[in-house]
C-alpha positions in Angstrom: -0.8 -26.2 -9.8 -3.6 -24.0 -8.4 -2.2 -22.6 -5.3 -4.8 -22.8 -2.2 -6.4 -19.9 -0.9 -4.4 -20.3 2.2 -1.1 -20.0 0.4 -2.1 -17.2 -1.2 -2.9 -15.5 2.0 0.3 -16.1 3.4 1.8 -14.8 0.4 0.2 -11.5 0.6 0.5 -11.5 4.4 4.5 -11.5 3.5 4.6 -9.1 1.3 2.9 -6.6 3.3 4.5 -7.2 6.5 8.2 -6.6 4.0 6.5 -3.9 2.4 5.3 -2.3 6.6 9.5 -3.2 7.3 10.6 -1.4 4.0 8.3 2.0 5.2 8.7 1.9 8.7 11.5 3.6 9.9 12.1 5.4 13.4 12.3 8.3 11.8 9.0 8.6 10.9 8.1 8.1 14.4 8.7 12.0 15.0 6.4 13.6 12.5 2.9 12.2 13.7 4.2 13.0 17.7 5.2 16.6 16.7 2.0 17.0 14.8 -0.1 16.2 17.8 1.8 18.6 19.8 0.9 21.3 17.3 -3.1 20.0 16.4 -3.9 20.2 20.0 -7.8 19.5 20.0 -8.0 19.7 16.3 -6.2 16.6 16.4 -8.9 14.5 14.6 -8.9 16.6 11.5 -4.7 16.7 11.8 -4.5 13.1 11.9 -6.6 12.7 8.7 -4.8 14.8 6.6 -1.5 13.0 7.6 -2.5 10.3 6.9 -3.4 11.0 2.9 0.2 12.1 2.4 2.1 9.7 5.4 0.2 6.8 4.2 -2.0 6.9 1.4 0.4 8.4 -1.3 3.4 6.0 -0.1 1.1 3.0 -1.0 0.4 4.9 -4.1 3.6 5.5 -5.0 3.9 1.3 -5.1 0.6 0.7 -7.0 1.9 2.8 -9.6 5.6 1.4 -10.1 3.7 -2.3 -9.8 1.1 -1.1 -12.3 3.7 0.3 -14.7 5.9 -2.6 -14.6 8.5 0.1 -14.8 11.5 1.1 -12.2 11.4 4.8 -11.4 13.7 5.8 -14.2 12.3 3.8 -16.5 8.7 5.5 -15.2 10.2 8.7 -15.2 11.6 8.5 -18.5 8.3 8.5 -20.1 8.3 12.3 -19.7 11.7 12.7 -21.3 14.6 10.6 -20.9 16.8 13.6 -19.3 14.0 14.3 -16.9 14.0 10.6 -16.1 17.6 10.5 -14.7 17.2 14.3 -13.1 14.3 13.5 -10.9 15.6 9.8 -10.3 18.7 11.2 -9.2 17.4 14.0 -7.2 14.6 11.9 -5.4 17.7 9.5 -4.3 19.5 12.2 -2.8 16.7 13.7 -1.0 15.9 10.3 0.4 19.5 9.5 0.8 23.0 11.9 1.8 20.2 15.1 1.6 18.2 14.5 4.1 17.0 11.0 4.8 20.2 9.3 5.8 21.2 11.9 8.0 18.1 12.1 9.8 18.8 8.4 11.0 21.7 10.0 12.8 20.1 12.9 14.5 16.6 11.1 15.8 19.1 8.5 17.2 21.0 10.7 18.9 17.8 13.0 19.8 16.4 10.2 21.1 18.9 8.2 23.0 21.9 10.0 23.5 20.6 14.0 24.0 18.1 13.1 26.9 21.1 12.3 29.3 23.4 15.1 28.3 23.5 19.0 29.4 23.1 21.6 27.0 26.9 22.1 27.1 27.6 18.7 25.9 25.1 18.3 23.6 27.0 20.1 20.5 30.4 17.7 21.0 27.9 14.8 21.9 26.4 14.9 18.8 29.5 15.9 16.4 31.1 12.0 18.4 27.9 10.2 18.1 27.3 11.0 14.1 30.7 10.2 13.5 30.6 6.7 15.2 27.3 6.0 13.6 28.5 6.8 10.2 31.5 4.7 10.2 29.6 1.8 11.1 26.9 2.7 8.6 29.7 2.5 6.2 31.4 -0.2 7.1 28.2 -2.7 7.2 26.9 -1.4 4.1 30.4 -2.3 1.9 31.1 -5.5 3.9 29.4 -8.4 3.0 27.6 -9.5 6.4 24.4 -11.5 7.7 24.5 -9.0 10.4 21.9 -6.5 8.7 19.3 -8.6 7.9 19.6 -10.1 11.6 19.4 -7.3 13.5 16.3 -5.6 11.6 14.6 -9.3 11.7 15.2 -8.7 15.5 15.2 -5.1 16.0 11.9 -4.0 14.1 9.4 -6.4 15.9 11.3 -5.0 19.3 11.0 -1.7 18.2 7.2 -2.5 17.8 6.4 -4.2 20.7 7.4 -1.5 22.7 5.8 1.0 20.7 2.3 -0.9 21.4 3.2 -1.1 24.7 3.6 2.9 24.7 0.6 3.4 23.0 -1.2 1.2 24.8 -0.3 3.1 28.3 -1.1 6.2 26.1 -4.6 5.2 25.3 -5.3 3.6 29.0 -3.7 6.2 31.0 -3.5 9.7 28.8 -0.9 12.2 30.0 -3.3 14.9 29.9 -6.0 16.6 28.4 -5.2 18.3 24.8 -4.4 21.5 24.4 -5.2 24.8 22.7 -3.4 24.4 18.6 -0.6 26.5 17.4 -1.5 28.8 15.1 -1.3 26.9 12.0 -4.0 24.2 13.2 -6.2 26.6 14.9 -9.4 25.9 12.7 -10.4 22.1 11.7 -9.5 22.8 8.1 -6.3 24.6 8.6 -5.3 22.1 10.8 -6.2 19.0 7.9 -4.3 21.0 5.2 -1.2 21.9 7.4 -1.2 18.0 8.1 -1.1 16.9 4.5 2.0 19.3 4.1 3.4 17.8 7.4 3.1 14.4 6.0 5.3 15.2 3.0 8.2 15.1 6.4 7.9 11.3 6.4 9.2 10.8 3.0 7.3 7.7 2.1 6.1 8.7 -1.0 9.2 8.8 -2.6 10.6 6.0 -1.1 7.4 4.1 -2.7 8.5 4.8 -6.0 11.7 3.4 -5.4 10.7 0.3 -2.7 7.9 -0.6 -5.7 10.6 -2.4 -7.7 11.1 -4.7 -4.8 7.6 -5.3 -4.5 7.0 -6.2 -8.1 9.8 -9.2 -7.8 8.5 -10.2 -4.5 5.0 -10.8 -6.2 6.5 -12.0 -9.7 8.6 -14.8 -7.5 5.1 -16.2 -6.7 4.0 -16.5 -10.4 2.0 -13.7 -11.0 2.9 -12.5 -14.6 1.2 -9.2 -15.6 1.2 -5.8 -14.5 -2.5 -6.0 -13.9 -2.2 -9.0 -11.6 0.9 -7.7 -10.0 -0.8 -4.1 -9.6 -4.0 -6.5 -7.8 -1.8 -8.6 -5.6 0.3 -5.1 -4.5 -3.4 -4.0 -3.5 -4.1 -6.9 -1.2 -0.8 -6.9 0.2 -0.5 -3.1 0.7 -3.2 -2.9 2.4 -1.6 -5.0 5.5 1.2 -2.3 5.4 -1.6 0.8 5.4 -3.3 -0.8 8.3 -0.4 -1.0 10.3 1.0 2.4 9.2 -2.5 4.0 9.8 -2.8 2.2 14.1 0.8 3.6 14.3 0.9 7.2 13.0 -3.1 7.9 14.6 -1.9 6.5 18.0 1.4 8.8 17.8 -0.5 12.0 16.5 -2.6 11.1 19.9 0.1 10.7 22.0 1.8 13.8 20.9 -1.3 15.8 21.6 -1.4 14.1 25.1 1.8 15.0 26.3 2.1 18.8 25.7 0.9 19.4 29.5 3.2 17.4 30.9 6.0 18.2 28.4 5.1 21.4 27.0 6.0 22.0 23.5 9.3 20.7 22.1 11.2 21.9 19.2 11.0 18.3 17.3 9.2 15.1 18.2 12.2 13.2 19.4 12.2 14.5 23.0 8.5 13.9 23.0 8.8 10.4 22.7 11.7 10.3 25.1 9.7 11.7 27.7 6.5 9.8 27.5 8.8 6.8 27.5 10.3 8.0 30.7 6.9 9.1 31.8 5.8 5.7 31.8 8.4 3.7 32.2 11.1 6.0 34.1 15.0 5.9 32.9 14.9 2.3 32.0 11.8 2.7 29.5 13.8 6.0 28.1 17.0 4.3 27.6 15.4 0.8 26.4 13.7 3.0 23.7 16.3 4.7 22.4 18.9 1.5 22.0 16.3 0.3 19.7 16.0 3.2 18.2 20.0 3.6 17.4 19.6 -0.1 16.2 16.4 0.5 14.2 18.1 3.9 12.5 21.0 2.3 11.9 19.9 -0.5 9.6 17.8 2.0 7.7 20.7 4.0 7.4 23.2 1.4 5.7 20.0 0.3 3.4 20.0 3.7 2.4 23.7 4.3 1.4 23.6 0.6 0.1 20.9 1.8 -2.3 21.7 5.3 -3.1 25.4 4.0 -4.0 23.8 1.1 -6.2 21.9 3.7 -8.1 24.9 6.0 -8.8 27.4 3.4 -9.3 24.9 2.7 -12.4 24.8 6.0 -13.7 28.5 6.8 -13.2 30.0 3.0 -13.0 34.0 4.7 -13.1 33.4 4.9 -9.4 33.0 2.2 -7.4 30.4 1.1 -5.4 32.3 1.2 -2.2 33.7 4.8 -3.2 30.2 5.8 -3.6 29.2 4.2 -0.1 32.3 6.2 1.5 30.6 9.9 -0.2 27.5 9.3 1.1 28.3 8.3 4.6 30.9 11.0 4.6 28.1 13.7 3.1 25.8 12.1 5.7 27.7 13.2 8.7 28.4 16.4 7.5 24.8 17.5 7.0 24.0 15.7 10.7 26.0 18.0 12.7 23.5 21.0 11.9 21.5 19.0 13.9 17.5 17.2 13.5 16.1 20.7 13.6 18.2 22.4 11.1 17.7 18.5 8.7 13.4 19.0 9.1 14.1 23.1 7.8 16.1 22.3 5.0 14.2 19.2 4.0 11.0 21.3 3.2 11.6 23.5 0.4 12.8 20.2 -1.7 9.9 18.3 -0.4 7.5 21.1 -1.6 9.1 21.2 -5.0 9.7 16.8 -5.4 6.0 16.1 -4.1 4.1 17.5 -6.7 5.8 16.0 -9.3 5.8 12.5 -7.4 2.3 12.7 -6.9 1.7 13.6 -10.9 3.9 10.7 -12.1 1.8 8.1 -9.6 -1.3 9.5 -11.1 -0.1 9.5 -14.5 1.3 6.0 -14.3 -2.2 4.7 -12.8 -3.8 6.4 -15.7 -1.7 5.4 -18.5 -4.0 3.2 -20.1 -6.7 5.9 -20.0 -4.6 8.2 -22.8 -2.4 4.9 -24.1 0.8 6.1 -22.4 1.2 8.8 -24.6 4.3 10.7 -24.0 2.1 14.0 -25.0 0.2 13.8 -21.8 3.1 12.9 -19.2 5.3 15.9 -20.8 2.5 18.7 -20.2 1.6 17.5 -17.2 4.7 17.1 -15.3 5.6 20.7 -17.7 2.4 22.5 -16.0 3.1 20.8 -12.7 6.7 21.8 -12.3 5.7 25.6 -12.2 4.0 25.6 -9.1 6.0 23.0 -7.3 9.2 25.1 -8.1 7.3 28.1 -7.2 6.5 26.6 -3.7 10.2 25.5 -3.1 11.2 29.0 -3.7 8.7 30.6 -1.6 9.8 28.5 1.3 13.5 30.0 0.1 11.9 33.3 0.4 13.6 33.7 -3.6 9.7 34.7 -4.9 9.4 38.1 -6.3 6.0 40.3 -5.1 4.2 40.2 -8.7 4.7 35.9 -8.6 3.4 35.5 -4.7 0.3 38.2 -6.2 -0.4 35.9 -9.2 0.0 32.4 -7.4 -1.8 33.5 -4.1 -5.0 34.6 -6.5 -5.3 31.2 -7.6 -7.8 28.7 -6.1 -6.6 26.3 -3.3 -3.3 28.3 -2.9 -3.9 29.1 0.7 -4.1 25.1 1.0 -0.6 24.9 -0.8 -2.9 23.1 -3.5 -2.4 25.1 -6.4 -0.5 22.6 -8.0 -3.3 20.0 -8.4 -5.1 23.1 -10.7 -1.8 23.0 -13.2 -1.2 19.1 -13.3 -5.0 18.9 -14.2 -4.9 21.4 -17.2 -1.6 19.9 -18.6 -3.0 16.9 -18.4 -6.4 18.1 -20.5 -4.2 19.8 -23.0 -1.7 16.5 -23.1 -4.8 14.2 -23.8 -6.5 16.6 -26.8 -3.0 17.3 -27.9 -3.0 13.2 -28.1 -6.3 12.6 -29.8 -5.4 15.0 -32.2 -2.4 13.7 -33.4 -4.0 9.8 -33.3 -7.0 11.5 -36.1 -4.1 13.8 -38.2 -2.8 10.7 -39.8 -6.5 9.0 -40.1 -7.7 12.2 -42.1 -4.9 12.4 -44.3 -5.4 9.0 -45.2 -9.1 9.0 -46.2 -8.4 12.0 -48.5 
């Protein structure tokens, strides 16, 4: 029986809200706020750039998985089976124990605990906090329980409600005027392009390649069958998620810009959120935000530990899933001891390497039927993109040579960290020509 338009709308809304909940993590709150602090009166330009990579790319990632009808490893294996395993594993480690999982603990600490500790207490306080945080994360990740989904259903709405109250207060009663931007955001174009790269820090584009499978399964549950229909449904549902992320991110960038005159420039966005909460609602507001963020980050940590454990158990079944969970929780604890600033700085080289490859894979997946899904196109486009992606990562680690720097800096768009797009286009075109030539060769041989 054909569904009514009202039933279809409910389905799209429910999937859209689910997708929003998957993407929305307390860790993402700190980056738009920090961006606003640095962008100053160039905040509008920076906001546009940040929204492209922080909201637009994750949406595109989900669409790519939905359109391809494949999981991340299967999609990446269109380049080569070995590449599929290596790329997927590195991506899971990045949104898992290398950076995203430790960040859940350090963001919680910076927002909920650090404002109430002296400088002398913060180091030992961080160690104790993250130990308890990850012990609890591991236990809940390996223990069958309905506690986590119940917490998620309650805490996410609470966090959103508090955020909208905080955002509403900042719009009605701004903390102060926008100040002079930092050097990296001193001109509108610089603010836009630097914010594009800053959007990488949310890691939502990488996460979208993982979450896409969940969206596909949810849409197919409602009776949608073909990949094209799944992609169209994901487009409708994704717009709901994108709308909410757009509003929240843009508002938080403005909040960060407003706060500089009162709070000054902070090392990360976490103390800005705490300071803004205390400014508008007093100490009780900062405490309430801290408790909500701890629980929101805890559910994210549990989900990521469980997901990473499931993936690596599939690759290496000789280790039990609970063992993988313990390894990831323990490793995340060690990384978290370095603190939030160190984790953010450490993630940048890896993200500069992974993001061009991820975006390349997304574009290829969306254009798949235009080149008949040829492995030649996948392989050449990825191989060409790999070169500037590797260079950008090595440059952040200061492992490049003067000759490499001179060549890469001479390329168009290099000053905006977008030179990789030229490599991708070149690889795509050459792969497409190779594919068409290979198709014509047998036909020519047969006619002779």
